[in-house]
Every structure is written in C-alpha cells, then in structure tokens.
C-alpha angles and dihedrals in degrees: 000000000000121000114220125202117203117196117206118202113205115201119229110238125214125228112297091190120045126203086266086075091057089052091051095048090046098049096041089052090051087049099055092036094055090043089058089046091053095047100084091056093043090052094051110276102146096198090055099053098104092042088049092054093052093044093050090052089053092045096052094044094050093041090056095048102040096072090053090060090046092053090050092052090058086079086220104046095188090065091073088101089070088076090064098034093051109025119188110196092191092061119084091209091056091047089051091052087065098040095048099063092044090051092047090051093047093050094047092047091047093050091048094054091047094049098037098087089056091047090051091049092062097048090108093051114121123257129358093340094065093041091051092048092050091054095043093049092066091209134318099291119134123224116231113261093244094059097083096049090044093051090044092056091045092051091047090051092050090045090062088057089052090050092050101043096045090056098037096051088062098036093057093061102108094180090075117049090196088065100032099085136104089223091072096073099055090042090056089051097048095045088045090057089049090056093044091053089047093051092050091050090050092048091045086060104040095043090057095237096114096175113181090211089061091050091052095046095048096042090051093051090041090054092050091047091051091052091046093049090048093050091049091048092050093047091045090055094045089049090059098037091055091041091237089142120038096210094050091047090051090048093054091046091053094056104027095103098040114108092202091057091046089053090048092051090049090050092049093050093045093047093045094050092043092051093046092051093043093050091048093049094046092047091052095051124056089190092059096046091091085077093053090110089069089059086048092056090047091051091050089050092051092049094047095044092050090057092045090053092048099043104031110021093047088061090064090067109095113242101201105026137036119270137036136290114230101223119182121207114234123239095226134084092296091052136030095340088058091052093050092042093054092052089047090052090051090050090051091050094050092046092051091049091048091049100046106023124065094220093154093070142261100292095055095053093044086060090048092049092048091050091048091051092047090050092051093048091047093051089048092053092053092046095051097034 
C-alpha cells in the first residue's frame, strides 16, 4: 500500500482591518456614549445642564470625525456609494451604512437647535462674530419647544442601532473565534461609556468649566461602567474556560500559549482595577475631584486599547494554521500616521466648534460680546483722545 503525503500551502493574509477601523469604532463609541450622557439635560434635568453642554460638544465633534475614519478604512473611499447602489439587508455593514448618515443628521440637527438661541443672542456682536451669527441663525424664527426632546429621542433611537451594528458586524465573523461571540457587543458598549465619561471629564477640565456636578456624574457612571465591564469580562472568560460556548473556548485555546496575549490580559486587568479604584476614590472625595481628568485620560486609554486589541491584535492569530503572524503596523496614512491624523482632525473639529459656536450657553457669550465691545470702545477712546 502506497503512502501519500499531501502538502497544503496556506497563504498569508494581510490585514483586513487597518488602524482606521480602530479610530472609527473608538470615535463612534464616544459619539453614542456622550449622546446618552447629554440626554438627561436635553430632556429637562436641571442639575445636568452643564454636563449636557460638555457631552453634546463631545458628541458632535466625534460624530463628525468618525465617518472620515470609516471611509478611509474602505481602502477605496469613493466606493462607499456601493452600499447604497447594491444594498444587502442581511449584512450588518450594509445596515450600518443606512443608519450612520441618519444618526449623523440627527445629532447635527439636535446640536443646532440646542445652540441656536445662543447664536441668535450674539447677532449684534461686533465684527466677524456677529456677521457669522446672523448667517448661521437663518432668520429670526423660533423652533417649537417639542423639537429638541423629539430630536433627542430620535438620535437616541438611532444610536442604539449604531451600538448594535458596530458590535454585530464583528461578532458574526465565524472565521475568527475571538470575534465570534455575543459578549463582544456589550463589552463594546460598556467600554464605550467608559471612554465617553473620560472625554467629558477631560473637556470639563480643559474648557475651564470645572463643574463639580459634572465630576460627580461622570465618576459615578464611570464606576458603574467599570464594574459592568469587569463582570462581562469575567463571565466571558468563564464561558470559554468551561467550554459553555464553542467559539469562546476556541478563542481561549488559540491564544493561551502566546506571551503577547498574556501580557495584554495582565494590562487589561491592571488598567481596569486601577481605573475602578481611582474612580471610586475620586467620587468619594470632593477635594480630589480636581484630578478627575486623569481618570478621564485613563478611561480613554482603556476604551481605545480594547478596540485595538479586538480589531488589530486578533488579526495576528493565524486563521488556518497554528501560531501567530507577526504583523507590523506601517508608519504611513494606513498606519500610525492615520491614527495620529484622526486625533488631529478631531482636535481641529472641537477647536472650530469652540471658536465659532456658543455651545456654553447664552450668558457666557453675552459676557464675551460685552468684553469685546468694551475693548473696541476703549481702543477708540485712546485713538481719538
């Protein structure tokens, strides 16, 4: 009897998802997370007004930039129209392509209606600020009172679709056990809320508002999100360790002997515990809450790194053979430059909003306008004196 040897050559695949995808999933999570954080104030909670203003600023800026990262990750950005010319209702990515523009429009319309009274209030301001306000006001009409609550609810409804599709489009990939799990969706949501709370805390500091009520609100939600993320992570691990779910068990088996993944797990555990303890200590002490922005930065780091691990590090696990592929991320626009560039674009967006839009409210910009007028008058008096 002849013995036959069959050699199977397995091709080495390149990265299917570039770092642009990490930026999109990170920014869109911050977007829907900050929208939820702004909702109480938009729906009438008086003690949430300042927090709502900051959260809405964060929501609009991340919502505007996130689709740019998504288009860049399409490899050929101009092919986005294929989603609309050839819809596939059974594909989560196709479903998301219809939800995302509706969500973007709802957020921008909501922010405009919220900020418009303050824009109208500075129409008589001197110089370019007043001219810009008169143009952006689009007349003196007044929006009905129910428009803001209605748009808030519409945006919240669409945000749930964003939450669902961004998790589901990865979780349905059966070719990678590390993705093919129902635990991924709630983990995306809880870590997204961590990042959203962190972003609001950072903006609360750098915008100079520094409201203690905002510190308290965000630290409380951050603490709950940390506990929820920890509970999901533990249940996720036990699910695989006890082989209750075939995909999770296979996922654990595929990375059990890899030192990089052990280091990553240690980092995740350390960062999670540190953030939980830090949030609890800051929440318990009003005196220490001036340092809440540090917890905010750590929360943003945790949220971003979780998405990096899920979207990029998972791709180093070989799909058809044992072992791991040592991928190196390029320095160009499809690599680290894209990561830095996306954050730079978000920073530009938030600076432009802060420069041209009175998102802080009417009173603050009345003060600025008065100071500007006084400055002009003062200079004129010196010049003609």
